[in-house]
N, CA, C and O atoms as a GROMACS GRO file, in nm:
protein
  416
    1MET      N    1   0.082  -0.120   0.000
    1MET     CA    2   0.000   0.000   0.000
    1MET      C    3   0.087   0.126   0.000
    1MET      O    4   0.053   0.226  -0.064
    2ALA      N    5   0.198   0.121   0.073
    2ALA     CA    6   0.286   0.239   0.080
    2ALA      C    7   0.342   0.275  -0.056
    2ALA      O    8   0.355   0.393  -0.089
    3TRP      N    9   0.375   0.175  -0.137
    3TRP     CA   10   0.429   0.202  -0.270
    3TRP      C   11   0.325   0.268  -0.360
    3TRP      O   12   0.358   0.359  -0.436
    4LEU      N   13   0.201   0.223  -0.352
    4LEU     CA   14   0.094   0.284  -0.431
    4LEU      C   15   0.074   0.430  -0.390
    4LEU      O   16   0.062   0.518  -0.475
    5VAL      N   17   0.071   0.454  -0.260
    5VAL     CA   18   0.057   0.592  -0.209
    5VAL      C   19   0.176   0.677  -0.255
    5VAL      O   20   0.159   0.793  -0.291
    6LEU      N   21   0.295   0.619  -0.254
    6LEU     CA   22   0.414   0.692  -0.296
    6LEU      C   23   0.405   0.731  -0.444
    6LEU      O   24   0.439   0.844  -0.480
    7ILE      N   25   0.361   0.640  -0.529
    7ILE     CA   26   0.348   0.669  -0.672
    7ILE      C   27   0.242   0.778  -0.694
    7ILE      O   28   0.264   0.871  -0.771
    8ILE      N   29   0.128   0.766  -0.627
    8ILE     CA   30   0.023   0.867  -0.640
    8ILE      C   31   0.074   1.002  -0.591
    8ILE      O   32   0.043   1.106  -0.651
    9SER      N   33   0.150   1.002  -0.484
    9SER     CA   34   0.207   1.126  -0.431
    9SER      C   35   0.304   1.188  -0.531
    9SER      O   36   0.311   1.310  -0.544
   10GLY      N   37   0.381   1.104  -0.599
   10GLY     CA   38   0.471   1.153  -0.703
   10GLY      C   39   0.394   1.214  -0.820
   10GLY      O   40   0.436   1.315  -0.876
   11LEU      N   41   0.281   1.154  -0.855
   11LEU     CA   42   0.197   1.210  -0.961
   11LEU      C   43   0.138   1.344  -0.917
   11LEU      O   44   0.124   1.436  -0.997
   12LEU      N   45   0.104   1.354  -0.789
   12LEU     CA   46   0.055   1.481  -0.736
   12LEU      C   47   0.165   1.588  -0.738
   12LEU      O   48   0.136   1.707  -0.746
   13GLU      N   49   0.289   1.545  -0.730
   13GLU     CA   50   0.399   1.640  -0.744
   13GLU      C   51   0.397   1.702  -0.883
   13GLU      O   52   0.423   1.821  -0.899
   14THR      N   53   0.366   1.620  -0.983
   14THR     CA   54   0.350   1.673  -1.119
   14THR      C   55   0.238   1.777  -1.123
   14THR      O   56   0.253   1.882  -1.185
   15VAL      N   57   0.127   1.747  -1.056
   15VAL     CA   58   0.014   1.840  -1.054
   15VAL      C   59   0.055   1.973  -0.993
   15VAL      O   60   0.028   2.079  -1.049
   16TRP      N   61   0.121   1.968  -0.877
   16TRP     CA   62   0.154   2.096  -0.813
   16TRP      C   63   0.263   2.172  -0.888
   16TRP      O   64   0.265   2.295  -0.886
   17ALA      N   65   0.353   2.101  -0.955
   17ALA     CA   66   0.457   2.171  -1.032
   17ALA      C   67   0.395   2.246  -1.150
   17ALA      O   68   0.429   2.361  -1.177
   18VAL      N   69   0.304   2.179  -1.220
   18VAL     CA   70   0.238   2.243  -1.334
   18VAL      C   71   0.148   2.357  -1.284
   18VAL      O   72   0.143   2.464  -1.345
   19ALA      N   73   0.077   2.333  -1.174
   19ALA     CA   74  -0.009   2.437  -1.118
   19ALA      C   75   0.073   2.558  -1.073
   19ALA      O   76   0.030   2.672  -1.091
   20LEU      N   77   0.190   2.533  -1.016
   20LEU     CA   78   0.276   2.643  -0.972
   20LEU      C   79   0.310   2.735  -1.090
   20LEU      O   80   0.308   2.857  -1.077
   21ASP      N   81   0.342   2.676  -1.203
   21ASP     CA   82   0.371   2.756  -1.322
   21ASP      C   83   0.248   2.837  -1.364
   21ASP      O   84   0.260   2.951  -1.408
   22SER      N   85   0.131   2.776  -1.348
   22SER     CA   86   0.006   2.843  -1.390
   22SER      C   87  -0.038   2.953  -1.295
   22SER      O   88  -0.122   3.035  -1.332
   23THR      N   89   0.017   2.958  -1.175
   23THR     CA   90  -0.026   3.061  -1.079
   23THR      C   91   0.021   3.200  -1.118
   23THR      O   92  -0.036   3.300  -1.074
   24ARG      N   93   0.125   3.207  -1.202
   24ARG     CA   94   0.185   3.334  -1.242
   24ARG      C   95   0.223   3.416  -1.118
   24ARG      O   96   0.183   3.531  -1.101
   25GLY      N   97   0.303   3.351  -1.032
   25GLY     CA   98   0.348   3.419  -0.911
   25GLY      C   99   0.237   3.435  -0.808
   25GLY      O  100   0.233   3.534  -0.735
   26PHE      N  101   0.149   3.338  -0.801
   26PHE     CA  102   0.034   3.337  -0.709
   26PHE      C  103  -0.060   3.456  -0.730
   26PHE      O  104  -0.118   3.508  -0.635
   27THR      N  105  -0.073   3.498  -0.855
   27THR     CA  106  -0.166   3.606  -0.888
   27THR      C  107  -0.298   3.552  -0.943
   27THR      O  108  -0.391   3.629  -0.967
   28ARG      N  109  -0.307   3.421  -0.964
   28ARG     CA  110  -0.429   3.359  -1.016
   28ARG      C  111  -0.484   3.263  -0.911
   28ARG      O  112  -0.412   3.175  -0.863
   29LEU      N  113  -0.609   3.280  -0.874
   29LEU     CA  114  -0.669   3.208  -0.761
   29LEU      C  115  -0.672   3.058  -0.780
   29LEU      O  116  -0.614   2.984  -0.700
   30TRP      N  117  -0.740   3.010  -0.884
   30TRP     CA  118  -0.764   2.866  -0.894
   30TRP      C  119  -0.638   2.783  -0.915
   30TRP      O  120  -0.624   2.678  -0.853
   31PRO      N  121  -0.545   2.827  -0.999
   31PRO     CA  122  -0.420   2.752  -1.005
   31PRO      C  123  -0.347   2.752  -0.870
   31PRO      O  124  -0.280   2.654  -0.835
   32SER      N  125  -0.359   2.861  -0.794
   32SER     CA  126  -0.297   2.867  -0.661
   32SER      C  127  -0.363   2.768  -0.566
   32SER      O  128  -0.295   2.705  -0.486
   33VAL      N  129  -0.495   2.756  -0.574
   33VAL     CA  130  -0.568   2.658  -0.489
   33VAL      C  131  -0.526   2.517  -0.526
   33VAL      O  132  -0.500   2.434  -0.438
   34VAL      N  133  -0.521   2.488  -0.658
   34VAL     CA  134  -0.478   2.354  -0.703
   34VAL      C  135  -0.337   2.326  -0.654
   34VAL      O  136  -0.308   2.214  -0.610
   35PHE      N  137  -0.248   2.425  -0.661
   35PHE     CA  138  -0.112   2.409  -0.614
   35PHE      C  139  -0.109   2.370  -0.466
   35PHE      O  140  -0.046   2.271  -0.429
   36VAL      N  141  -0.177   2.446  -0.382
   36VAL     CA  142  -0.173   2.422  -0.237
   36VAL      C  143  -0.232   2.286  -0.203
   36VAL      O  144  -0.173   2.210  -0.125
   37VAL      N  145  -0.348   2.254  -0.259
   37VAL     CA  146  -0.414   2.127  -0.227
   37VAL      C  147  -0.328   2.009  -0.273
   37VAL      O  148  -0.308   1.914  -0.197
   38SER      N  149  -0.277   2.014  -0.396
   38SER     CA  150  -0.197   1.902  -0.446
   38SER      C  151  -0.064   1.892  -0.371
   38SER      O  152  -0.012   1.782  -0.352
   39LEU      N  153  -0.007   2.005  -0.330
   39LEU     CA  154   0.117   2.002  -0.253
   39LEU      C  155   0.095   1.934  -0.118
   39LEU      O  156   0.174   1.849  -0.077
   40VAL      N  157  -0.010   1.972  -0.050
   40VAL     CA  158  -0.040   1.913   0.082
   40VAL      C  159  -0.065   1.762   0.068
   40VAL      O  160  -0.014   1.683   0.147
   41LEU      N  161  -0.145   1.724  -0.031
   41LEU     CA  162  -0.173   1.581  -0.050
   41LEU      C  163  -0.047   1.504  -0.089
   41LEU      O  164  -0.026   1.392  -0.042
   42SER      N  165   0.036   1.563  -0.174
   42SER     CA  166   0.160   1.499  -0.215
   42SER      C  167   0.254   1.478  -0.097
   42SER      O  168   0.309   1.369  -0.079
   43MET      N  169   0.273   1.582  -0.018
   43MET     CA  170   0.361   1.571   0.099
   43MET      C  171   0.304   1.475   0.203
   43MET      O  172   0.378   1.398   0.264
   44GLY      N  173   0.172   1.480   0.221
   44GLY     CA  174   0.108   1.387   0.315
   44GLY      C  175   0.126   1.243   0.272
   44GLY      O  176   0.153   1.156   0.355
   45GLY      N  177   0.111   1.218   0.144
   45GLY     CA  178   0.131   1.082   0.092
   45GLY      C  179   0.275   1.037   0.108
   45GLY      O  180   0.301   0.922   0.144
   46LEU      N  181   0.368   1.127   0.081
   46LEU     CA  182   0.510   1.094   0.101
   46LEU      C  183   0.536   1.060   0.247
   46LEU      O  184   0.604   0.962   0.277
   47ALA      N  185   0.484   1.140   0.337
   47ALA     CA  186   0.503   1.114   0.480
   47ALA      C  187   0.446   0.978   0.519
   47ALA      O  188   0.508   0.904   0.595
   48TYR      N  189   0.329   0.946   0.467
   48TYR     CA  190   0.268   0.815   0.496
   48TYR      C  191   0.357   0.701   0.443
   48TYR      O  192   0.382   0.604   0.514
   49ALA      N  193   0.404   0.714   0.319
   49ALA     CA  194   0.485   0.609   0.259
   49ALA      C  195   0.616   0.589   0.333
   49ALA      O  196   0.667   0.478   0.343
   50LEU      N  197   0.672   0.699   0.386
   50LEU     CA  198   0.800   0.689   0.456
   50LEU      C  199   0.790   0.619   0.591
   50LEU      O  200   0.891   0.596   0.657
   51ARG      N  201   0.669   0.586   0.632
   51ARG     CA  202   0.654   0.504   0.753
   51ARG      C  203   0.714   0.365   0.733
   51ARG      O  204   0.765   0.305   0.827
   52THR      N  205   0.709   0.314   0.609
   52THR     CA  206   0.756   0.178   0.582
   52THR      C  207   0.865   0.171   0.476
   52THR      O  208   0.935   0.070   0.467
   53ILE      N  209   0.881   0.274   0.396
   53ILE     CA  210   0.984   0.276   0.292
   53ILE      C  211   1.098   0.364   0.342
   53ILE      O  212   1.073   0.473   0.395
   54PRO      N  213   1.223   0.320   0.327
   54PRO     CA  214   1.335   0.402   0.372
   54PRO      C  215   1.335   0.540   0.304
   54PRO      O  216   1.297   0.552   0.188
   55VAL      N  217   1.378   0.641   0.377
   55VAL     CA  218   1.368   0.779   0.329
   55VAL      C  219   1.444   0.801   0.198
   55VAL      O  220   1.394   0.871   0.110
   56GLY      N  221   1.562   0.745   0.184
   56GLY     CA  222   1.639   0.765   0.062
   56GLY      C  223   1.567   0.710  -0.060
   56GLY      O  224   1.557   0.776  -0.163
   57THR      N  225   1.517   0.588  -0.048
   57THR     CA  226   1.445   0.524  -0.158
   57THR      C  227   1.313   0.596  -0.183
   57THR      O  228   1.280   0.627  -0.298
   58GLY      N  229   1.238   0.622  -0.078
   58GLY     CA  230   1.107   0.686  -0.092
   58GLY      C  231   1.116   0.823  -0.154
   58GLY      O  232   1.039   0.856  -0.245
   59TYR      N  233   1.209   0.903  -0.107
   59TYR     CA  234   1.222   1.038  -0.160
   59TYR      C  235   1.267   1.035  -0.306
   59TYR      O  236   1.216   1.110  -0.388
   60ALA      N  237   1.362   0.948  -0.338
   60ALA     CA  238   1.410   0.938  -0.475
   60ALA      C  239   1.299   0.895  -0.570
   60ALA      O  240   1.288   0.949  -0.680
   61VAL      N  241   1.217   0.800  -0.530
   61VAL     CA  242   1.106   0.755  -0.614
   61VAL      C  243   1.003   0.866  -0.628
   61VAL      O  244   0.953   0.890  -0.738
   62TRP      N  245   0.969   0.933  -0.519
   62TRP     CA  246   0.871   1.042  -0.521
   62TRP      C  247   0.915   1.152  -0.617
   62TRP      O  248   0.838   1.197  -0.701
   63VAL      N  249   1.040   1.195  -0.604
   63VAL     CA  250   1.093   1.299  -0.691
   63VAL      C  251   1.100   1.250  -0.835
   63VAL      O  252   1.066   1.323  -0.928
   64GLY      N  253   1.145   1.127  -0.854
   64GLY     CA  254   1.158   1.072  -0.989
   64GLY      C  255   1.025   1.064  -1.062
   64GLY      O  256   1.017   1.099  -1.180
   65VAL      N  257   0.922   1.019  -0.994
   65VAL     CA  258   0.789   1.014  -1.056
   65VAL      C  259   0.744   1.156  -1.091
   65VAL      O  260   0.690   1.178  -1.199
   66GLY      N  261   0.767   1.250  -1.002
   66GLY     CA  262   0.732   1.389  -1.029
   66GLY      C  263   0.810   1.447  -1.145
   66GLY      O  264   0.755   1.520  -1.227
   67VAL      N  265   0.938   1.416  -1.153
   67VAL     CA  266   1.023   1.466  -1.261
   67VAL      C  267   0.976   1.413  -1.396
   67VAL      O  268   0.958   1.488  -1.491
   68VAL      N  269   0.955   1.282  -1.403
   68VAL     CA  270   0.912   1.222  -1.529
   68VAL      C  271   0.775   1.275  -1.568
   68VAL      O  272   0.753   1.310  -1.684
   69GLY      N  273   0.683   1.280  -1.472
   69GLY     CA  274   0.549   1.329  -1.502
   69GLY      C  275   0.549   1.474  -1.548
   69GLY      O  276   0.482   1.508  -1.645
   70THR      N  277   0.623   1.558  -1.480
   70THR     CA  278   0.629   1.700  -1.516
   70THR      C  279   0.694   1.719  -1.652
   70THR      O  280   0.648   1.800  -1.732
   71ALA      N  281   0.800   1.646  -1.679
   71ALA     CA  282   0.866   1.656  -1.809
   71ALA      C  283   0.772   1.612  -1.921
   71ALA      O  284   0.767   1.675  -2.027
   72LEU      N  285   0.698   1.503  -1.899
   72LEU     CA  286   0.604   1.456  -2.001
   72LEU      C  287   0.492   1.555  -2.026
   72LEU      O  288   0.455   1.581  -2.140
   73VAL      N  289   0.437   1.611  -1.918
   73VAL     CA  290   0.332   1.713  -1.934
   73VAL      C  291   0.387   1.832  -2.013
   73VAL      O  292   0.321   1.884  -2.103
   74GLY      N  293   0.507   1.875  -1.979
   74GLY     CA  294   0.569   1.986  -2.050
   74GLY      C  295   0.587   1.958  -2.199
   74GLY      O  296   0.559   2.043  -2.283
   75MET      N  297   0.634   1.838  -2.229
   75MET     CA  298   0.658   1.803  -2.368
   75MET      C  299   0.528   1.782  -2.446
   75MET      O  300   0.516   1.826  -2.560
   76LEU      N  301   0.432   1.717  -2.383
   76LEU     CA  302   0.310   1.679  -2.456
   76LEU      C  303   0.205   1.789  -2.461
   76LEU      O  304   0.129   1.797  -2.558
   77PHE      N  305   0.200   1.874  -2.359
   77PHE     CA  306   0.090   1.970  -2.350
   77PHE      C  307   0.132   2.117  -2.342
   77PHE      O  308   0.051   2.206  -2.368
   78LEU      N  309   0.257   2.143  -2.305
   78LEU     CA  310   0.298   2.281  -2.283
   78LEU      C  311   0.399   2.331  -2.385
   78LEU      O  312   0.459   2.437  -2.365
   79GLY      N  313   0.419   2.259  -2.491
   79GLY     CA  314   0.505   2.303  -2.599
   79GLY      C  315   0.653   2.311  -2.566
   79GLY      O  316   0.724   2.394  -2.622
   80GLU      N  317   0.700   2.227  -2.475
   80GLU     CA  318   0.841   2.234  -2.435
   80GLU      C  319   0.933   2.155  -2.528
   80GLU      O  320   1.053   2.148  -2.504
   81GLY      N  321   0.879   2.096  -2.630
   81GLY     CA  322   0.961   2.024  -2.726
   81GLY      C  323   0.981   1.878  -2.690
   81GLY      O  324   1.011   1.845  -2.575
   82PHE      N  325   0.963   1.793  -2.788
   82PHE     CA  326   0.974   1.649  -2.771
   82PHE      C  327   1.090   1.599  -2.856
   82PHE      O  328   1.105   1.642  -2.971
   83SER      N  329   1.169   1.510  -2.802
   83SER     CA  330   1.274   1.447  -2.882
   83SER      C  331   1.299   1.307  -2.829
   83SER      O  332   1.268   1.275  -2.714
   84LEU      N  333   1.355   1.224  -2.915
   84LEU     CA  334   1.389   1.089  -2.872
   84LEU      C  335   1.497   1.091  -2.763
   84LEU      O  336   1.497   1.006  -2.674
   85ALA      N  337   1.587   1.187  -2.771
   85ALA     CA  338   1.692   1.198  -2.669
   85ALA      C  339   1.630   1.227  -2.532
   85ALA      O  340   1.672   1.170  -2.431
   86LYS      N  341   1.531   1.316  -2.528
   86LYS     CA  342   1.464   1.346  -2.401
   86LYS      C  343   1.392   1.222  -2.348
   86LYS      O  344   1.397   1.192  -2.229
   87MET      N  345   1.326   1.150  -2.438
   87MET     CA  346   1.255   1.028  -2.396
   87MET      C  347   1.353   0.924  -2.343
   87MET      O  348   1.323   0.855  -2.246
   88LEU      N  349   1.467   0.911  -2.406
   88LEU     CA  350   1.569   0.817  -2.360
   88LEU      C  351   1.616   0.854  -2.220
   88LEU      O  352   1.631   0.767  -2.134
   89CYS      N  353   1.638   0.982  -2.197
   89CYS     CA  354   1.680   1.027  -2.064
   89CYS      C  355   1.572   0.996  -1.959
   89CYS      O  356   1.604   0.951  -1.849
   90LEU      N  357   1.446   1.020  -1.994
   90LEU     CA  358   1.338   0.988  -1.900
   90LEU      C  359   1.329   0.838  -1.876
   90LEU      O  360   1.296   0.794  -1.765
   91MET      N  361   1.357   0.758  -1.979
   91MET     CA  362   1.356   0.613  -1.960
   91MET      C  363   1.466   0.569  -1.864
   91MET      O  364   1.448   0.474  -1.787
   92PHE      N  365   1.580   0.639  -1.866
   92PHE     CA  366   1.687   0.608  -1.770
   92PHE      C  367   1.640   0.639  -1.627
   92PHE      O  368   1.669   0.563  -1.534
   93VAL      N  369   1.568   0.749  -1.611
   93VAL     CA  370   1.514   0.783  -1.478
   93VAL      C  371   1.418   0.673  -1.433
   93VAL      O  372   1.427   0.626  -1.319
   94VAL      N  373   1.327   0.633  -1.520
   94VAL     CA  374   1.231   0.528  -1.486
   94VAL      C  375   1.305   0.398  -1.453
   94VAL      O  376   1.268   0.328  -1.358
   95GLY      N  377   1.407   0.366  -1.530
   95GLY     CA  378   1.487   0.247  -1.501
   95GLY      C  379   1.550   0.254  -1.362
   95GLY      O  380   1.555   0.153  -1.291
   96GLY      N  381   1.598   0.370  -1.324
   96GLY     CA  382   1.654   0.388  -1.190
   96GLY      C  383   1.551   0.370  -1.082
   96GLY      O  384   1.579   0.311  -0.978
   97LEU      N  385   1.429   0.420  -1.107
   97LEU     CA  386   1.322   0.406  -1.009
   97LEU      C  387   1.283   0.260  -0.993
   97LEU      O  388   1.262   0.213  -0.881
   98VAL      N  389   1.273   0.188  -1.104
   98VAL     CA  390   1.241   0.045  -1.098
   98VAL      C  391   1.351  -0.028  -1.023
   98VAL      O  392   1.324  -0.118  -0.943
   99GLY      N  393   1.476   0.009  -1.050
   99GLY     CA  394   1.588  -0.053  -0.979
   99GLY      C  395   1.580  -0.030  -0.829
   99GLY      O  396   1.605  -0.122  -0.751
  100LEU      N  397   1.546   0.090  -0.788
  100LEU     CA  398   1.532   0.118  -0.644
  100LEU      C  399   1.421   0.033  -0.582
  100LEU      O  400   1.435  -0.017  -0.471
  101LYS      N  401   1.312   0.017  -0.654
  101LYS     CA  402   1.202  -0.065  -0.602
  101LYS      C  403   1.245  -0.210  -0.590
  101LYS      O  404   1.219  -0.274  -0.488
  102LEU      N  405   1.312  -0.262  -0.691
  102LEU     CA  406   1.355  -0.402  -0.689
  102LEU      C  407   1.459  -0.429  -0.582
  102LEU      O  408   1.463  -0.539  -0.526
  103LEU      N  409   1.542  -0.330  -0.552
  103LEU     CA  410   1.647  -0.347  -0.452
  103LEU      C  411   1.599  -0.318  -0.310
  103LEU      O  412   1.673  -0.338  -0.214
  104HIS      N  413   1.476  -0.271  -0.296
  104HIS     CA  414   1.421  -0.238  -0.164
  104HIS      C  415   1.404  -0.361  -0.080
  104HIS      O  416   1.360  -0.352   0.034
   0.00000   0.00000   0.00000
């Protein structure tokens, strides 16, 4: 259960990162609300998962899921540019996350 919560929390990190960009310096209400709510849920989920997953592994997976998710959203929806080289780099990150899970 902790691993599922950790993955969901990492996905919520993607939500708050994208929402943070949309707040325009916290001048827009609804993106700011989405940012705060998703940040609290993401951190809460991380805290829950760290009850049973070691902090180094848990934090690395949480950040990695957020990094991959945010990069994909940027490339697919925000016009940040897509390339095979970028996808290869993201696959290396995913490979590292899978390795951390397998070695846990």
